[in-house]
N, C-alpha and C positions, 0 to 999 in steps of 0.2 A: 698578581699571584693567583693561580688557579689551583684549587685543591679538590681531589676526588678521594672518597673514602667509602669502603665497603664494610658494613657492620652486620654482625649477626643480630637479627631483630629480637631473638629470644633472650640472649645473654648480654647484649650490648658490647660484646667483644669485637674489636677492630680486626677484620680479616686481612685487609690490605689497604694501603693508601699511597697516593702519589701527589707530588706538587710540581708545577711548572710555572715559568714566568713568561708573560707576553709583553713585548716592548711597546705595543700600541693596540688600540681597539681592533684594528684591522687584522691583528695577528692572533686574536683570542681563539677563534675556531681551530686554527692550525695547532695552537698550543694544547687546546683541549683534546684534539684528536691524538696528539702524541701521548698525552697523559693517559688517555683511555686505553691505548694499545699496551702501554707498560702495565697498567693495572690489570688488564685481562690476563697477561702472562703471569703476574704475581698470584692471581686467583686460580691458576692452574689450567687455564685454557690451552689446548695444544697448539703448537706452532702451525700445524696444518690448518686448524680451525681459524686461528688469527689471520692467516694469510688468505684463506678462502673468503672470510667476511671482513675484508680490510679496505672497503671503499672509504676514501677520505670523507670526513664529516662534512666538509663544505660542498662536496659533490652529492652526498646522500641527502643533505638538507638544502643549504644555501650558503654562499660565501659572505652574505650580509648578516652581521650580528643584529642589526636593527630589524631586518626582515624576520629573523628567527625569534626575536622578542615579540614582534607583532603576531607571528604564527602561534606562539605559546599562549597568548591571551585568548585566542579563538574568537568566535563571534564574527558576523559577516563583515563589519567595518574593519576589524583587525586583520582578517584574512585578506580582504581586498587591499589593505595597506601593505601587507607582506608581499603580495603579488606586484604592487606598484614598485616596491623597492627591488624586487627580483622577479622579473617576468618569467624566469625559468624554474621557479620554485614549485616543483611537481606536487609535493604533499599539500601545499597551501591550496592549490586548485582542487585536489582530491577532497580535502576537508570542507572547502567552500561548497563543493558539489553535494556532499553529504548533508551539510547544513540546509541548503536550499531544498533538498529532498524531504527533510523532516518538516519543512514548512509547506510542502505541497507545490513548490515551484519547480515542477519537473523539467521544464524546458531549460531553465537556468542551471539546474543540476546536471543535465546531460552535457551542456556546453562545457562546464568546468571539469567534469569527469573525462570527457574526450581530450581536453588539453592536458590533463594529468597523465593520461595514457600515452599521449605523444611524447611526453618527457620522462617516461618511466625508466629509461636506461640509466638515468642519473641516480637511481635509488638503490637502497640496500635490498637484499633478497626478500626480506619480510615485507617491506613496503611495496615491492613489485607485486607480490601476491595480493596485497590489499587492493592496489589500484586495478589489477586485472579483474579481480572478483567483482568490485563495484562497477567497473566499466562495463563488463558483460551483463551484469544484473540490471543496470539502470540506464546506461547510455545506448547500447545496441539491443538490449533485451534478449540476448542469447543465453537463456537460463541454463541450458545444459553445459555450455562452456563455463559459465559462472560457477556452477556446482563443481565442475572438474577443478577449477582454480581453487575453490574452497577446500576440496578434498586434499589437493597437493599442499596447500598452505597448512592445513591441520596436521598432515603427516610430517612436514618439515619442522613445524613448531607445535609439538604435541601439548604444550601447556598454554597455548594461545586460544582464548575463548571466542574471539571475533569471527573466525571462519564458521564456527558452529551457529552463531547468531545469524549470520548472513544466509547460511544454508536453511535455517528455519524460515526466514522471510521468503526465500525462493520457493521452498516447499509449500508454503502457504498459498502462494500464487498458483502453483500447479495443482493444488488440491490434495497434497500428500500429508494429511494432518497427523498421522502417527509419526511421520518423520519430523514434522514441526515440533511435536512434543518431545521427542527424543533429543533433538538438537538443542532445544531450549534448556532441558535438564542438564545436558552436558556443558553448555556455556555457563550456566549458573554454578555447576560444580567446579569448573576451572577458575571462575572469576566472580564470586558472589557479590563483590562490592560494585562492580561495573555492570553486572547483569542481574539486578535485584528483583527477579521474578515478575517484572511488569508484563512482558510478552507471554510468560507462562500462563497468566490469567486468560489471555486470548487463546492460547493453544488448547486449554481445557474447554473453553467456550465453543470453539470450532467443532469439538468432538461431542457436543451436547453434555459434557460432564460439568454441569453448572455448580454442583456442591463443591467440587474440587477447585473450580475457578474462584468461588467465593472464599474458600479457606485460604487459597493462595493470596488473594487480595488482602485478607486480614493479616497474614504473615508479613506481607510487604509493609503494610501500615505500621505493624508492631516494630518494624526496623526503621521507622521514620521515612520510608519511601513515599513520596508525594509528588507525582508528576502527571502530566496530561494523559499519557498513554494508559496509566494505571486506572485513572478515573473513567477514561473512555471505554475500556474493556468492561469495567464494572457496570457502567451504564448499560452496555449491551446485554450483559447477563441479567440485569434487573428488567430490561425490556422483555427478554425471553421468558421471564417468570411473572410478567404482568405486575411488577412491583413499581407502581408509579411514584410512590413516595421516595423510594431509593433513587430512581432516575432523577427526580427533582433535586435531590440532595447533591448529586454530582453536577447537575446543571448550575445550581447555585454556587457551588465551589468555583466554577469556571468564570463566573461573571466578573468583569473588570480585569481579568488577567490577559495581558497582551500575548497573542499567538495561541491562545487557548480558548478564549470566549467564542471566537468565530467558529472554531471547529466543533465545539459542543453545541452551539446553536444550529449548525448545519446538521449534526446528528439528530437533534431534536426535531428539525424540520422533517426528516424522514419518518420519525415516529408519528408526527401529525398526519403526514400523507398516508401512512399505513392504516390510520383510522378513518381515512376519507376526508380529513380536514385540509383540503388542498389550498384553500385561501390562506389559512394560518400557516401552512407549510411554506407557501411562496413568500409570505411576509417574513418568516424567519430566515429563509434563504437570502432574501434581499438584504436583511439586516446583517447577516454574516458576511455577505459580499461587500457591503459598505465598510465594515470594520477592516476587512482584508485590504480594500483599496486605500484606506487611510494609513495602512502600514506599508503601502507601495507593493503589495503582493497581488499583482494583476492576475497571475495564473491561478492562484488560489481563489480569487473572486470569480474568475471565469468558471472554475470547477463547480462552485456552489450554484451558479446560474445554470450550467449545463445539467447538473443533477436535478434541479427544479424543472427544467425543460423536458427531461426524460420522463419524469413522473407525470407531467401534463400529457405527454404523448400516450403513456400507458393507459390513462383513464379516458382517452377519447377527445382531449382538448388539443386537436392537431394544430390549429391556426396559432394559438398562443405558444405552443411548443416550438414551432418553426421560427417564430419571431425571437423568442428567447435564445434559442440555439444560435441563430445568426448573430445576435448581439454579443453573446459570450465568445463565439469563435473570433470575432473581430478583436476582442480584448486579448486573447491568447491563442494564436494560430499554430502553436507548436504541436508536435506529434500526438501526445497523449490526449490533448483536448480535441484534436481533429478526430481521433478515434471515437470519443464519446459523442461528439457532434454528429458523426456519420451514423452512429447507432440511433441517436435521437431523431435525426431527419428521416431515416428509413422508417422508424416506428410511426412518425408523424405523416408518412405518405409522400415525402419529397424524395422519391426513389432515385431520380436522375442525379440530383446533387449528392446524395449519399453514395451512389455508385462511383461518381467522379472522385470524391474524396478517398474512397476505399482503394480505387485503382492507383491513385497517386501515392498513397501510403505504402502499397505493396512494392511499387517501383523504388521508393526511397529507402525502405526498410525490409528487404527481402529475407533477412535472417532473424528478425525479431520473433521469438517463440510465441508469445501470447497474441501478438498482432496477427500472425499468419495462421496460427492453429486454434485460436479462440475467437478473436474479434472479427476478423475478415470473413470467416465462414458464417458467423452469426449475421453480419451485415448483409452478405450475399443472400443468405437464407431469407431474411426479412424482405429484401427486395423481391425475391421470387414469390414469396407468400403474398405480398401486396399485388403482384402481377398475376395472381391466381394460378401459380405453379407449385403447389405444395410438395409434389414428388421431387422436384428439383431442389426445393428448400431442404428437404430431409437429406438429400445427397450431399449438399454442402456441409451439413452439420455432422456428417460422419467423421470428418477431420477433427472436430472439436470434442469428440467423445472422450479422448484421453485426459482432457483437462477441464471437463465441464463442471466438476465439483470444486474448481479452484476459486480463489478470491483474487481476481486479476487486477484489483485497484487498491493498493495498500499504502500508497504514499500520502494519502489524505483521507479525511473522515468521510469517505463515500463508499457504500457497501454494495455497489453494483455487482451482482453475481447471479449465477444459475440461468443466464440467458439461453444457452444452447438447449437445455431440457424444456424450458418454457416455450421457446419458438418451435421446437420439435413437436411439443404437445399441440400447439396451435395448428401445425401442418397436419397432424393426424386428425384433428377435429375437422379441418377443411375437407379431408378425404373421407370422412365418415367412419373413421376407425377409433371408436370411443374407448375401447379397452386399452389400446396402446397409448392413447392420449392421457388416460387416467394414470398410467404408470409414470409418465413424464412429470405430470403435475404433482404427483405424490412425492416425488423427490424433493420438491421445495417444502412441502409440508413436513417431511421427516427431518430435514436438516435446518432446524431453526437457528442453530449456532453459526451457520455459514450465511444463510439468507439474511439473518439479523432483522433489521427494521426497514429493509427496502420494500417498496410498495408491491413488488412481484410476490412477496410472501403472502400478502393479503389476497391479491388477485388470484393466486393459485387455488384458493378454496372455491372461488367462483368457477374457474376453469375446470376444476375437478367435478363440480356439480354438472356442468355442461357435458363433460365426458361420460359421467355415469348415466345421465338422462339419455344419452345417445345409445347406450347399451341396454336400455330398458330397466335399469336399476333405479326405480323411482324413490325408494326409501333412502338409498345411498345418495342420490341426487339431492333430495330434499335436505338431508343432513348437511351436505356440503354447502348448499345455498344458505342454509340457516347459519352455518359457521361464518360465512362471508357477511351476511346481513347483520349478524351480531357484532362483528368487528366494525362495521360501518353503520351502527345503529343511529348515530347522530352525525353522520357525514353531511357534507354540503349537498343540498338536494338537487342541484342542477348538473351533477357530474354525469356525462353520457353513459358511462359503463354501469353506474348505479341504477339509472333509469331502466336500462336494458335488463339488468339482473332482477329487478323487482317484477318486471313484466314476465320474464321467463319463469320466475318462481311461482307467480300466480297461476300460470298454466299447469304447474305440476300438482296443484291441490285437487 
């Protein structure tokens, strides 16, 4: 016997109810579908609406009751079990893809989202919107299409918060931070229990509105919200305000928590690198990667190693960087890690290999927004810069101008951002155009909430000093050099870029 009952939650009054009987377990979903149709009519839904949204339940979900039970439990193992029981269970693939995405396993996420998209015709209208939006966002990377799907989804279901939350994530990648804030506030208004201000802390941080970010964090904690994302964003705000005690508090909170400890350790590795502690940073990255590997998260481990390799490249440790990038790429050769590997190899001087990877990525993913309009122009520009063609480097970077303020890596705790302005600034330096170079590097200095603790934020002060020195502004140059040398006051002494900076500063005195 299956019973459905609709109740007024304020008064407890029963609005409508329905009972049906299933003769066997295999008939439960059909019986439930029949009961639901009858209940919808009793609740006053029009006949036209009932008919329009009348996809049989076993088609919209699965004909297997056991698969539906496994899907309802969620979690990777349960979702995999649901797919084993019903290989055509579209929403199980979609949820599994989303779960992998939250763990930083981007390649596995894309595989499952692609499968969900292939099976989308089996779904209800609402779920079709969900799968289209997530597929375009994370599988193909067509962010404009993803945003269109979200807009249509929100119009069709105006009380649905999820399309606004996804629009916020996409807007963050594109660098539209006012849009991020607006969509976060709307998703919270529509569904405060499921969207309890976690990402709103990040939205305020991106806009350098740190007091509001902290207040929002406290509001979330007062509501007993306590998750990895909330602590991660609060850590970043503490970093921006040089509050090392607060950063340590969130790092301590993460210790021993599966799926959390490695991410906070990776974040802290960037903080160490920002201060010039490259050896300590590498140690933390290796520790985070080891934890991820023990949880069978190879892509996440590769991401931590690639992040470390990229930092090594930026400070002049090219040989170490190339070795680390090669090892990481062997661990996770999927699209997103190839992107970061290509950037790293280019920065470390292996331009031929970087160009080969970039060309292959373009052939395989010609529609991916950030790949083609942010990452590939940056990779091509770095290659040209290494080959002493700064004018051509700047030409490539024109394409990236629309998204250069974006945060193009949000599926894992890696804050690689602002590469187009930084590389453009280097090109201007190479051409002897100090004033234009200073404008580019100043962008990183001014947007602490976006750059966060990635090493380019520290190096931008040095580059700004070089640019000002080129224009003859010795006072401004000395101030910028001093800012950098203060940040790196107890840095590892053998870092090539630090040795060069000290020599250059001495000549300004």
